[in-house]
Structure formats: structure tokens, C-alpha cells
N, C-alpha and C positions, 0 to 999 in steps of 0.2 A: 391400443392393441394390448392384449393380455400379456404377451411375451415381454413387451417393453416395460410394462409396470413390474412384472415379476423380476426382470433383470435389474431394474432400479432398486428393488427391495433387497435382492441378493447382494448386490454391490455394496449397498449401505450397511447391511447387517454383518456380512462376512468380511468386509474390507478387501474385496478382490477387485481386479481390474475388469472393466466392462467387457473388454474383448475376450476374457476368459469364460464368460457366461454365454453358452450356446444351448440350443434345444437339447442336445445329447449330453450336456454336462451333468456329471454325477456329483451331488452335493458333498458326499463324504470322500469319495475316491479322488475326484478332480479338484475340489475346492478346499479339502481338509476340514470340512465341517464336522463337529461332533453332534451327538443327539441333542444337546442343549441349544447349539446353534440352529439346528434344523427346527426345533420347537419354536425358537424365536422367529425364524423366517415364516413358519406356518402361522403364528399369531399375527404377524404383520400382513400376511396374505388375507387372513380372515377379516382384519380391520379394513384393508384396502378394497376388498371386493364384497364386503358385507356377507360373508358365507361362514359356514362351520365345516371345518375339515374333520371328517369322522375317522378315517384310517390313515393317520400320519405315516405309518410304516409302509404304505403303498407309494409314497412320494419319495423316490430315490434320485430322480433327475429333474432338471428344469422342465423338460418335456412332460413328465408326469404331472408336475404342478400346473402347467398350461392346460393339459387335457382335463384335469380335474376341475379347474376354475371354469373353463369353457363349458363343461358339462352341467355345472350347477348355476351358472349365471346366464340368464336368458336375455 
């Protein structure tokens, strides 16, 4: 499942608790990520799902990441 893999990446990259990562979780506001952290998460997403994220600025929440990945991975 896409959400589970994204959660795993976020927990690993940002050092947050698994239970803090929900669909509605905002990377910067809720998890304290800065732009460099978000860049690293996106790079890991690209590697994990073999995709290229074009508009990183559109990914503000875990749900945004899930929707994006699901839209490009068939």
C-alpha cells in the first residue's frame, strides 16, 4: 500500500513516531520538517516508487504525497 511505504519513508527520514504520520499530517507544520527534509523525503519517494516528482511545492501533507504517487504509478 502506498500510504504504508510513504509512512515508512517519513518515519525514517524525519525521525518521527509512526503514530504521528497520518494522511492529513502536514510535513512542515505537524512534523517540523524544513525544505531540506522535504526534499530528502521526495528523493526517497522517487527512488521507492521509481517516479519523478515535478512539483515538490504541491506536496504539503502525507495525503498529497499519496495522491501524487497513486496518480503516476499504475
